[in-house]
N, C-alpha and C positions, 0 to 999 in steps of 0.2 A: 289371446287365450286359445289353446289347442282344443278342438272339438273331438269328442270321442266318436270314433267310426266303428260301427259294427258291420261285419260282413256275414251274410246268410245266403243259403241257396234260395233261389226264387221259388215262389209258389204261384198258383193260379190267381190268388188274391193280389199279386203284384202286377199283373199284366197291364192293366189300364194305366197305372202310374208310370210304368216303364215305357209304354207306348207313347205317352205324352212327352217324356224326357227325350225319347228318340226323335219324335216329330219336331219339337221345338229346337233342339240342337241342329237338326238337319236344315230346318227353315232358316235359322240364323247364320250358320257357319258353313254350309255345304251348297254353294251356288250351283255346283255341277249336278245336284239331285233335282230332277224335274218333277214338280207336283207331288211332294211327299205326303203320305196319308197315315192316319193312326194305325190302320191295319198292317202297315209295313212291318212293324215290330213283330207281330205274330208270324207273318210270312218269313221274315228274314232270320228269325231265331229258332224256327221250327227244328226240332231234333237236337238242339244244342243245350249244353249245361250252362245255366245262367246264375251268376252271383249278384246279389244286390247289396249296395252300401247304404247303411242307415245312419243318419245323424239327427239327434233330438227327435226321434220318432218319425222322421221324414225320409223318404227314399231319395238319396242324393246322387245315385248313379248305378250303373250295372256293367257287367262284362259277360260276354257269351263265349263259350269254348266249343269248337267242333272237336270232340275228344279223339276221334280216329286219327286225326292229323295233328293234334296238339296245336290247333290253329285258333287264335283269337279272332273271332269274326266281328264282334261289336264291343266297343268300349266307349261309353258315353257318361258324362257327368253333367248334371243339371247346372245351368249357368250360376245359380245362387250358391253353389257349393264348389265352384272351381277354386283352385289354389289352396285347398285344404288337404291335399295329399290323398284324395279319394281314389283317383285313378291308380296311383302308386300302391295303395292298400289292396285294391281289387286285383291288380296283377300279382302282388305278393301272395295273396290267398290262392289265386288260380294256379300258381306254380305248384301248389300242393296236390293238385288234381292231374297234373300233366305227367306223362311217362317219357317225355323227351323235351328238349328246349322248345319253348313256345315260338311260333312264328305268327306273323300278321302281315297285312298289306296296308299301306298308307298312301293316299293320293299325294303325288308330288307337290301339288299346290298347297297342301295343308301344312304350312310351315310350323304352326304352333304345335300340332301333333307330332311332327318329326322331331322338334326340339324336346318335347316331353319324352318321347320314346328313347332318345339318345341319353337323356338324364337318368332314366331308369334301367339302362343297360342293354337296349336293343341296338343292333347294328344293321345297316343296309347290306343285304347279301345279293340283291338282284334289282335291276331297274327294268321296267317295262314301259317304254315311252310310246309304244304303239297301242297300249290298252286305252279304253275309254272309261273313265279318265286315266291318264298316265299315272302309274303308281310304282312304289317300291315294295319289295318284300323285305321284311326285317326279321332278324332272329335274336332271341334273348341270349345274353352272355352270362347271366347270373346263375349258372348251373349249380352253384353251391347251395342255392335256396330250394332245390327240388328234392323232395323226400325220395322219389323213385330213382334219383341219380346218385344219391349219397352212397359211397362205398362203406358199407357197414363192417367190412372186415379190416379196415385200416387200423382201428384202435383195439382190435381184438387180438389178444396174445395167441400165438400159434400153438397147436396141440403137439408139436414135435417134442 
């Protein structure tokens, strides 16, 4: 059975739950993050636009966007809600807020995330093996899904 996913902009009331998702995910799946803390979510998402995915009244995940660069900074899904297309839905909604194709960075060792991003249309455009940790920069290829990039004149008859 497919669960209904609602995507909403984050509010101050969401911060504690999102901080917990961020902490648990990083503790479980990010061995390169040393000593993660609950406060990290507040610090790491400061100044960013955040969307929250809801399933059955629970926060299932979130995505943050640094708008000036159309850069996805954080995309995290609570372990109990993985494989339900939460990340895909968050990215689809975030495309509506972008003014250019989204970019993001992904740690080279994070094979599950790299596979997910490839499945939803992101391609590696740069490798930085000297970064700590080494990472890739990825760019979204699904430009047809961006409201700001749609050519509204295509289907409009000319005034000639």
